[in-house]
TORDOKE-299247 format. One record per residue: residue in one letter; y, x, z of N, C-alpha, C in turn; residue number from 1. Coordinates in steps of 0.2 Angstrom, whole numbers, plus 5000, padded with zeros to 4 digits. Last residue first. Layout:
N
<rec><aa>A</aa><n_c2>Y</n_c2><n_c1>X</n_c1><n_c3>Z</n_c3><ca_c2>Y</ca_c2><ca_c1>X</ca_c1><ca_c3>Z</ca_c3><c_c2>Y</c_c2><c_c1>X</c_c1><c_c3>Z</c_c3><i>NUM</i></rec>
...
END
This chain:
72
<rec><aa>K</aa><n_c2>5124</n_c2><n_c1>5063</n_c1><n_c3>4857</n_c3><ca_c2>5116</ca_c2><ca_c1>5066</ca_c1><ca_c3>4859</ca_c3><c_c2>5113</c_c2><c_c1>5060</c_c1><c_c3>4859</c_c3><i>72</i></rec>
<rec><aa>R</aa><n_c2>5136</n_c2><n_c1>5056</n_c1><n_c3>4854</n_c3><ca_c2>5132</ca_c2><ca_c1>5059</ca_c1><ca_c3>4849</ca_c3><c_c2>5125</c_c2><c_c1>5061</c_c1><c_c3>4851</c_c3><i>71</i></rec>
<rec><aa>R</aa><n_c2>5141</n_c2><n_c1>5052</n_c1><n_c3>4867</n_c3><ca_c2>5138</ca_c2><ca_c1>5047</ca_c1><ca_c3>4863</ca_c3><c_c2>5135</c_c2><c_c1>5051</c_c1><c_c3>4856</c_c3><i>70</i></rec>
<rec><aa>L</aa><n_c2>5146</n_c2><n_c1>5064</n_c1><n_c3>4872</n_c3><ca_c2>5140</ca_c2><ca_c1>5062</ca_c1><ca_c3>4876</ca_c3><c_c2>5136</c_c2><c_c1>5056</c_c1><c_c3>4871</c_c3><i>69</i></rec>
<rec><aa>Q</aa><n_c2>5157</n_c2><n_c1>5068</n_c1><n_c3>4866</n_c3><ca_c2>5150</ca_c2><ca_c1>5071</ca_c1><ca_c3>4864</ca_c3><c_c2>5144</c_c2><c_c1>5069</c_c1><c_c3>4867</c_c3><i>68</i></rec>
<rec><aa>R</aa><n_c2>5165</n_c2><n_c1>5056</n_c1><n_c3>4868</n_c3><ca_c2>5162</ca_c2><ca_c1>5055</ca_c1><ca_c3>4860</ca_c3><c_c2>5156</c_c2><c_c1>5061</c_c1><c_c3>4860</c_c3><i>67</i></rec>
<rec><aa>Q</aa><n_c2>5167</n_c2><n_c1>5059</n_c1><n_c3>4881</n_c3><ca_c2>5164</ca_c2><ca_c1>5053</ca_c1><ca_c3>4879</ca_c3><c_c2>5160</c_c2><c_c1>5054</c_c1><c_c3>4871</c_c3><i>66</i></rec>
<rec><aa>L</aa><n_c2>5173</n_c2><n_c1>5072</n_c1><n_c3>4880</n_c3><ca_c2>5167</ca_c2><ca_c1>5072</ca_c1><ca_c3>4882</ca_c3><c_c2>5162</c_c2><c_c1>5066</c_c1><c_c3>4881</c_c3><i>65</i></rec>
<rec><aa>A</aa><n_c2>5185</n_c2><n_c1>5065</n_c1><n_c3>4874</n_c3><ca_c2>5182</ca_c2><ca_c1>5072</ca_c1><ca_c3>4870</ca_c3><c_c2>5176</c_c2><c_c1>5071</c_c1><c_c3>4873</c_c3><i>64</i></rec>
<rec><aa>L</aa><n_c2>5189</n_c2><n_c1>5059</n_c1><n_c3>4885</n_c3><ca_c2>5188</ca_c2><ca_c1>5054</ca_c1><ca_c3>4878</ca_c3><c_c2>5183</c_c2><c_c1>5060</c_c1><c_c3>4874</c_c3><i>63</i></rec>
<rec><aa>E</aa><n_c2>5193</n_c2><n_c1>5067</n_c1><n_c3>4894</n_c3><ca_c2>5187</ca_c2><ca_c1>5062</ca_c1><ca_c3>4895</ca_c3><c_c2>5185</c_c2><c_c1>5061</c_c1><c_c3>4890</c_c3><i>62</i></rec>
<rec><aa>T</aa><n_c2>5203</n_c2><n_c1>5074</n_c1><n_c3>4887</n_c3><ca_c2>5197</ca_c2><ca_c1>5078</ca_c1><ca_c3>4890</ca_c3><c_c2>5191</c_c2><c_c1>5075</c_c1><c_c3>4890</c_c3><i>61</i></rec>
<rec><aa>R</aa><n_c2>5212</n_c2><n_c1>5065</n_c1><n_c3>4888</n_c3><ca_c2>5210</ca_c2><ca_c1>5067</ca_c1><ca_c3>4880</ca_c3><c_c2>5204</c_c2><c_c1>5071</c_c1><c_c3>4882</c_c3><i>60</i></rec>
<rec><aa>S</aa><n_c2>5208</n_c2><n_c1>5051</n_c1><n_c3>4900</n_c3><ca_c2>5211</ca_c2><ca_c1>5058</ca_c1><ca_c3>4897</ca_c3><c_c2>5208</c_c2><c_c1>5059</c_c1><c_c3>4891</c_c3><i>59</i></rec>
<rec><aa>L</aa><n_c2>5206</n_c2><n_c1>5034</n_c1><n_c3>4900</n_c3><ca_c2>5203</ca_c2><ca_c1>5040</ca_c1><ca_c3>4899</ca_c3><c_c2>5210</c_c2><c_c1>5045</c_c1><c_c3>4898</c_c3><i>58</i></rec>
<rec><aa>P</aa><n_c2>5218</n_c2><n_c1>5023</n_c1><n_c3>4908</n_c3><ca_c2>5214</ca_c2><ca_c1>5025</ca_c1><ca_c3>4902</ca_c3><c_c2>5210</c_c2><c_c1>5033</c_c1><c_c3>4903</c_c3><i>57</i></rec>
<rec><aa>V</aa><n_c2>5214</n_c2><n_c1>5011</n_c1><n_c3>4922</n_c3><ca_c2>5218</ca_c2><ca_c1>5018</ca_c1><ca_c3>4920</ca_c3><c_c2>5213</c_c2><c_c1>5021</c_c1><c_c3>4914</c_c3><i>56</i></rec>
<rec><aa>D</aa><n_c2>5209</n_c2><n_c1>5000</n_c1><n_c3>4924</n_c3><ca_c2>5215</ca_c2><ca_c1>5001</ca_c1><ca_c3>4922</ca_c3><c_c2>5219</c_c2><c_c1>5005</c_c1><c_c3>4921</c_c3><i>55</i></rec>
<rec><aa>A</aa><n_c2>5196</n_c2><n_c1>5003</n_c1><n_c3>4930</n_c3><ca_c2>5197</ca_c2><ca_c1>5000</ca_c1><ca_c3>4923</ca_c3><c_c2>5203</c_c2><c_c1>5000</c_c1><c_c3>4921</c_c3><i>54</i></rec>
<rec><aa>C</aa><n_c2>5192</n_c2><n_c1>5017</n_c1><n_c3>4936</n_c3><ca_c2>5198</ca_c2><ca_c1>5012</ca_c1><ca_c3>4937</ca_c3><c_c2>5197</c_c2><c_c1>5009</c_c1><c_c3>4931</c_c3><i>53</i></rec>
<rec><aa>L</aa><n_c2>5175</n_c2><n_c1>5024</n_c1><n_c3>4940</n_c3><ca_c2>5181</ca_c2><ca_c1>5023</ca_c1><ca_c3>4936</ca_c3><c_c2>5185</c_c2><c_c1>5017</c_c1><c_c3>4937</c_c3><i>52</i></rec>
<rec><aa>R</aa><n_c2>5168</n_c2><n_c1>5032</n_c1><n_c3>4955</n_c3><ca_c2>5169</ca_c2><ca_c1>5026</ca_c1><ca_c3>4952</ca_c3><c_c2>5176</c_c2><c_c1>5026</c_c1><c_c3>4946</c_c3><i>51</i></rec>
<rec><aa>E</aa><n_c2>5166</n_c2><n_c1>5042</n_c1><n_c3>4961</n_c3><ca_c2>5165</ca_c2><ca_c1>5044</ca_c1><ca_c3>4955</ca_c3><c_c2>5167</c_c2><c_c1>5037</c_c1><c_c3>4951</c_c3><i>50</i></rec>
<rec><aa>P</aa><n_c2>5167</n_c2><n_c1>5038</n_c1><n_c3>4975</n_c3><ca_c2>5172</ca_c2><ca_c1>5042</ca_c1><ca_c3>4973</ca_c3><c_c2>5172</c_c2><c_c1>5044</c_c1><c_c3>4966</c_c3><i>49</i></rec>
<rec><aa>H</aa><n_c2>5164</n_c2><n_c1>5021</n_c1><n_c3>4978</n_c3><ca_c2>5161</ca_c2><ca_c1>5029</ca_c1><ca_c3>4977</ca_c3><c_c2>5167</c_c2><c_c1>5033</c_c1><c_c3>4974</c_c3><i>48</i></rec>
<rec><aa>G</aa><n_c2>5169</n_c2><n_c1>5009</n_c1><n_c3>4979</n_c3><ca_c2>5171</ca_c2><ca_c1>5014</ca_c1><ca_c3>4984</ca_c3><c_c2>5169</c_c2><c_c1>5020</c_c1><c_c3>4983</c_c3><i>47</i></rec>
<rec><aa>P</aa><n_c2>5152</n_c2><n_c1>5001</n_c1><n_c3>4973</n_c3><ca_c2>5161</ca_c2><ca_c1>5000</ca_c1><ca_c3>4975</ca_c3><c_c2>5163</c_c2><c_c1>5005</c_c1><c_c3>4980</c_c3><i>46</i></rec>
<rec><aa>P</aa><n_c2>5141</n_c2><n_c1>5013</n_c1><n_c3>4967</n_c3><ca_c2>5144</ca_c2><ca_c1>5007</ca_c1><ca_c3>4972</ca_c3><c_c2>5151</c_c2><c_c1>5007</c_c1><c_c3>4972</c_c3><i>45</i></rec>
<rec><aa>P</aa><n_c2>5138</n_c2><n_c1>5019</n_c1><n_c3>4951</n_c3><ca_c2>5140</ca_c2><ca_c1>5019</ca_c1><ca_c3>4959</ca_c3><c_c2>5143</c_c2><c_c1>5012</c_c1><c_c3>4961</c_c3><i>44</i></rec>
<rec><aa>G</aa><n_c2>5127</n_c2><n_c1>5008</n_c1><n_c3>4941</n_c3><ca_c2>5132</ca_c2><ca_c1>5012</ca_c1><ca_c3>4942</ca_c3><c_c2>5134</c_c2><c_c1>5013</c_c1><c_c3>4949</c_c3><i>43</i></rec>
<rec><aa>S</aa><n_c2>5117</n_c2><n_c1>4999</n_c1><n_c3>4942</n_c3><ca_c2>5120</ca_c2><ca_c1>4998</ca_c1><ca_c3>4935</ca_c3><c_c2>5125</c_c2><c_c1>5003</c_c1><c_c3>4935</c_c3><i>42</i></rec>
<rec><aa>P</aa><n_c2>5102</n_c2><n_c1>5000</n_c1><n_c3>4950</n_c3><ca_c2>5108</ca_c2><ca_c1>4999</ca_c1><ca_c3>4951</ca_c3><c_c2>5111</c_c2><c_c1>5001</c_c1><c_c3>4943</c_c3><i>41</i></rec>
<rec><aa>Q</aa><n_c2>5089</n_c2><n_c1>4987</n_c1><n_c3>4948</n_c3><ca_c2>5092</ca_c2><ca_c1>4993</ca_c1><ca_c3>4946</ca_c3><c_c2>5099</c_c2><c_c1>4995</c_c1><c_c3>4947</c_c3><i>40</i></rec>
<rec><aa>P</aa><n_c2>5083</n_c2><n_c1>4978</n_c1><n_c3>4963</n_c3><ca_c2>5087</ca_c2><ca_c1>4977</ca_c1><ca_c3>4955</ca_c3><c_c2>5088</c_c2><c_c1>4985</c_c1><c_c3>4955</c_c3><i>39</i></rec>
<rec><aa>P</aa><n_c2>5065</n_c2><n_c1>4979</n_c1><n_c3>4965</n_c3><ca_c2>5072</ca_c2><ca_c1>4980</ca_c1><ca_c3>4968</ca_c3><c_c2>5076</c_c2><c_c1>4981</c_c1><c_c3>4963</c_c3><i>38</i></rec>
<rec><aa>E</aa><n_c2>5052</n_c2><n_c1>4968</n_c1><n_c3>4962</n_c3><ca_c2>5055</ca_c2><ca_c1>4975</ca_c1><ca_c3>4960</ca_c3><c_c2>5062</c_c2><c_c1>4975</c_c1><c_c3>4962</c_c3><i>37</i></rec>
<rec><aa>E</aa><n_c2>5044</n_c2><n_c1>4960</n_c1><n_c3>4973</n_c3><ca_c2>5047</ca_c2><ca_c1>4960</ca_c1><ca_c3>4967</ca_c3><c_c2>5050</c_c2><c_c1>4967</c_c1><c_c3>4967</c_c3><i>36</i></rec>
<rec><aa>A</aa><n_c2>5024</n_c2><n_c1>4963</n_c1><n_c3>4974</n_c3><ca_c2>5031</ca_c2><ca_c1>4963</ca_c1><ca_c3>4976</ca_c3><c_c2>5037</c_c2><c_c1>4965</c_c1><c_c3>4971</c_c3><i>35</i></rec>
<rec><aa>F</aa><n_c2>5011</n_c2><n_c1>4962</n_c1><n_c3>4972</n_c3><ca_c2>5015</ca_c2><ca_c1>4956</ca_c1><ca_c3>4971</ca_c3><c_c2>5022</c_c2><c_c1>4956</c_c1><c_c3>4975</c_c3><i>34</i></rec>
<rec><aa>P</aa><n_c2>5006</n_c2><n_c1>4975</n_c1><n_c3>4975</n_c3><ca_c2>5006</ca_c2><ca_c1>4972</ca_c1><ca_c3>4967</ca_c3><c_c2>5010</c_c2><c_c1>4966</c_c1><c_c3>4966</c_c3><i>33</i></rec>
<rec><aa>D</aa><n_c2>5014</n_c2><n_c1>4985</n_c1><n_c3>4984</n_c3><ca_c2>5011</ca_c2><ca_c1>4980</ca_c1><ca_c3>4984</ca_c3><c_c2>5011</c_c2><c_c1>4975</c_c1><c_c3>4978</c_c3><i>32</i></rec>
<rec><aa>P</aa><n_c2>5007</n_c2><n_c1>5003</n_c1><n_c3>4984</n_c3><ca_c2>5012</ca_c2><ca_c1>4998</ca_c1><ca_c3>4983</ca_c3><c_c2>5010</c_c2><c_c1>4991</c_c1><c_c3>4983</c_c3><i>31</i></rec>
<rec><aa>V</aa><n_c2>5000</n_c2><n_c1>5013</n_c1><n_c3>4998</n_c3><ca_c2>4998</ca_c2><ca_c1>5009</ca_c1><ca_c3>4990</ca_c3><c_c2>5003</c_c2><c_c1>5003</c_c1><c_c3>4990</c_c3><i>30</i></rec>
<rec><aa>A</aa><n_c2>5003</n_c2><n_c1>5030</n_c1><n_c3>5004</n_c3><ca_c2>5004</ca_c2><ca_c1>5021</ca_c1><ca_c3>5002</ca_c3><c_c2>5005</c_c2><c_c1>5018</c_c1><c_c3>4997</c_c3><i>29</i></rec>
<rec><aa>F</aa><n_c2>4998</n_c2><n_c1>5041</n_c1><n_c3>5010</n_c3><ca_c2>4996</ca_c2><ca_c1>5039</ca_c1><ca_c3>5002</ca_c3><c_c2>4997</c_c2><c_c1>5031</c_c1><c_c3>5002</c_c3><i>28</i></rec>
<rec><aa>W</aa><n_c2>5001</n_c2><n_c1>5043</n_c1><n_c3>5022</n_c3><ca_c2>5003</ca_c2><ca_c1>5048</ca_c1><ca_c3>5017</ca_c3><c_c2>5003</c_c2><c_c1>5044</c_c1><c_c3>5010</c_c3><i>27</i></rec>
<rec><aa>L</aa><n_c2>4996</n_c2><n_c1>5033</n_c1><n_c3>5030</n_c3><ca_c2>5004</ca_c2><ca_c1>5033</ca_c1><ca_c3>5029</ca_c3><c_c2>5006</c_c2><c_c1>5039</c_c1><c_c3>5024</c_c3><i>26</i></rec>
<rec><aa>G</aa><n_c2>4983</n_c2><n_c1>5033</n_c1><n_c3>5027</n_c3><ca_c2>4988</ca_c2><ca_c1>5026</ca_c1><ca_c3>5026</ca_c3><c_c2>4994</c_c2><c_c1>5027</c_c1><c_c3>5024</c_c3><i>25</i></rec>
<rec><aa>A</aa><n_c2>4979</n_c2><n_c1>5045</n_c1><n_c3>5031</n_c3><ca_c2>4979</ca_c2><ca_c1>5042</ca_c1><ca_c3>5025</ca_c3><c_c2>4984</c_c2><c_c1>5037</c_c1><c_c3>5022</c_c3><i>24</i></rec>
<rec><aa>M</aa><n_c2>4980</n_c2><n_c1>5041</n_c1><n_c3>5045</n_c3><ca_c2>4986</ca_c2><ca_c1>5047</ca_c1><ca_c3>5042</ca_c3><c_c2>4986</c_c2><c_c1>5046</c_c1><c_c3>5035</c_c3><i>23</i></rec>
<rec><aa>G</aa><n_c2>4969</n_c2><n_c1>5034</n_c1><n_c3>5046</n_c3><ca_c2>4976</ca_c2><ca_c1>5031</ca_c1><ca_c3>5048</ca_c3><c_c2>4981</c_c2><c_c1>5034</c_c1><c_c3>5046</c_c3><i>22</i></rec>
<rec><aa>A</aa><n_c2>4960</n_c2><n_c1>5040</n_c1><n_c3>5044</n_c3><ca_c2>4961</ca_c2><ca_c1>5035</ca_c1><ca_c3>5037</ca_c3><c_c2>4968</c_c2><c_c1>5033</c_c1><c_c3>5040</c_c3><i>21</i></rec>
<rec><aa>L</aa><n_c2>4961</n_c2><n_c1>5051</n_c1><n_c3>5054</n_c3><ca_c2>4961</ca_c2><ca_c1>5053</ca_c1><ca_c3>5046</ca_c3><c_c2>4963</c_c2><c_c1>5048</c_c1><c_c3>5041</c_c3><i>20</i></rec>
<rec><aa>A</aa><n_c2>4956</n_c2><n_c1>5042</n_c1><n_c3>5064</n_c3><ca_c2>4962</ca_c2><ca_c1>5045</ca_c1><ca_c3>5064</ca_c3><c_c2>4965</c_c2><c_c1>5049</c_c1><c_c3>5056</c_c3><i>19</i></rec>
<rec><aa>Q</aa><n_c2>4942</n_c2><n_c1>5039</n_c1><n_c3>5060</n_c3><ca_c2>4948</ca_c2><ca_c1>5033</ca_c1><ca_c3>5061</ca_c3><c_c2>4955</c_c2><c_c1>5038</c_c1><c_c3>5061</c_c3><i>18</i></rec>
<rec><aa>C</aa><n_c2>4937</n_c2><n_c1>5053</n_c1><n_c3>5061</n_c3><ca_c2>4937</ca_c2><ca_c1>5049</ca_c1><ca_c3>5055</ca_c3><c_c2>4942</c_c2><c_c1>5042</c_c1><c_c3>5055</c_c3><i>17</i></rec>
<rec><aa>L</aa><n_c2>4938</n_c2><n_c1>5056</n_c1><n_c3>5074</n_c3><ca_c2>4942</ca_c2><ca_c1>5060</ca_c1><ca_c3>5068</ca_c3><c_c2>4943</c_c2><c_c1>5055</c_c1><c_c3>5063</c_c3><i>16</i></rec>
<rec><aa>W</aa><n_c2>4930</n_c2><n_c1>5046</n_c1><n_c3>5080</n_c3><ca_c2>4938</ca_c2><ca_c1>5047</ca_c1><ca_c3>5081</ca_c3><c_c2>4942</c_c2><c_c1>5049</c_c1><c_c3>5076</c_c3><i>15</i></rec>
<rec><aa>S</aa><n_c2>4919</n_c2><n_c1>5049</n_c1><n_c3>5075</n_c3><ca_c2>4919</ca_c2><ca_c1>5043</ca_c1><ca_c3>5074</ca_c3><c_c2>4929</c_c2><c_c1>5043</c_c1><c_c3>5075</c_c3><i>14</i></rec>
<rec><aa>V</aa><n_c2>4916</n_c2><n_c1>5063</n_c1><n_c3>5080</n_c3><ca_c2>4917</ca_c2><ca_c1>5062</ca_c1><ca_c3>5073</ca_c3><c_c2>4919</c_c2><c_c1>5053</c_c1><c_c3>5071</c_c3><i>13</i></rec>
<rec><aa>L</aa><n_c2>4916</n_c2><n_c1>5059</n_c1><n_c3>5093</n_c3><ca_c2>4922</ca_c2><ca_c1>5062</ca_c1><ca_c3>5092</ca_c3><c_c2>4924</c_c2><c_c1>5063</c_c1><c_c3>5083</c_c3><i>12</i></rec>
<rec><aa>A</aa><n_c2>4905</n_c2><n_c1>5053</n_c1><n_c3>5095</n_c3><ca_c2>4911</ca_c2><ca_c1>5049</ca_c1><ca_c3>5098</ca_c3><c_c2>4916</c_c2><c_c1>5053</c_c1><c_c3>5093</c_c3><i>11</i></rec>
<rec><aa>A</aa><n_c2>4897</n_c2><n_c1>5063</n_c1><n_c3>5091</n_c3><ca_c2>4896</ca_c2><ca_c1>5056</ca_c1><ca_c3>5087</ca_c3><c_c2>4903</c_c2><c_c1>5054</c_c1><c_c3>5088</c_c3><i>10</i></rec>
<rec><aa>A</aa><n_c2>4898</n_c2><n_c1>5072</n_c1><n_c3>5102</n_c3><ca_c2>4899</ca_c2><ca_c1>5074</ca_c1><ca_c3>5095</ca_c3><c_c2>4901</c_c2><c_c1>5068</c_c1><c_c3>5089</c_c3><i>9</i></rec>
<rec><aa>M</aa><n_c2>4893</n_c2><n_c1>5064</n_c1><n_c3>5112</n_c3><ca_c2>4901</ca_c2><ca_c1>5066</ca_c1><ca_c3>5112</ca_c3><c_c2>4902</c_c2><c_c1>5068</c_c1><c_c3>5106</c_c3><i>8</i></rec>
<rec><aa>V</aa><n_c2>4880</n_c2><n_c1>5061</n_c1><n_c3>5108</n_c3><ca_c2>4884</ca_c2><ca_c1>5056</ca_c1><ca_c3>5109</ca_c3><c_c2>4892</c_c2><c_c1>5057</c_c1><c_c3>5109</c_c3><i>7</i></rec>
<rec><aa>Y</aa><n_c2>4876</n_c2><n_c1>5075</n_c1><n_c3>5109</n_c3><ca_c2>4875</ca_c2><ca_c1>5071</ca_c1><ca_c3>5101</ca_c3><c_c2>4880</c_c2><c_c1>5065</c_c1><c_c3>5102</c_c3><i>6</i></rec>
<rec><aa>R</aa><n_c2>4877</n_c2><n_c1>5078</n_c1><n_c3>5123</n_c3><ca_c2>4881</ca_c2><ca_c1>5082</ca_c1><ca_c3>5117</ca_c3><c_c2>4880</c_c2><c_c1>5078</c_c1><c_c3>5111</c_c3><i>5</i></rec>
<rec><aa>P</aa><n_c2>4868</n_c2><n_c1>5069</n_c1><n_c3>5129</n_c3><ca_c2>4875</ca_c2><ca_c1>5069</ca_c1><ca_c3>5129</ca_c3><c_c2>4879</c_c2><c_c1>5073</c_c1><c_c3>5124</c_c3><i>4</i></rec>
<rec><aa>T</aa><n_c2>4855</n_c2><n_c1>5064</n_c1><n_c3>5117</n_c3><ca_c2>4857</ca_c2><ca_c1>5069</ca_c1><ca_c3>5122</ca_c3><c_c2>4865</c_c2><c_c1>5067</c_c1><c_c3>5122</c_c3><i>3</i></rec>
<rec><aa>A</aa><n_c2>4846</n_c2><n_c1>5049</n_c1><n_c3>5115</n_c3><ca_c2>4852</ca_c2><ca_c1>5054</ca_c1><ca_c3>5112</ca_c3><c_c2>4854</c_c2><c_c1>5057</c_c1><c_c3>5118</c_c3><i>2</i></rec>
<rec><aa>M</aa><n_c2>4828</n_c2><n_c1>5048</n_c1><n_c3>5114</n_c3><ca_c2>4835</ca_c2><ca_c1>5046</ca_c1><ca_c3>5117</ca_c3><c_c2>4839</c_c2><c_c1>5052</c_c1><c_c3>5116</c_c3><i>1</i></rec>
END
């Protein structure tokens, strides 16, 4: 016959295992293999301060930077 200490220890170990398994589910999320990938943004969203205006031409400095970036 099991002693009360053994029963308490077994219950505590069982509870700890369940708690750790629950925490692991929170920390190590497994991605859904059937989920669709979200669309990748093509640039800053509308209204973002770094968004370029199509009707304003680039300055000399901006054109020089653009040429440097294209070389790399």
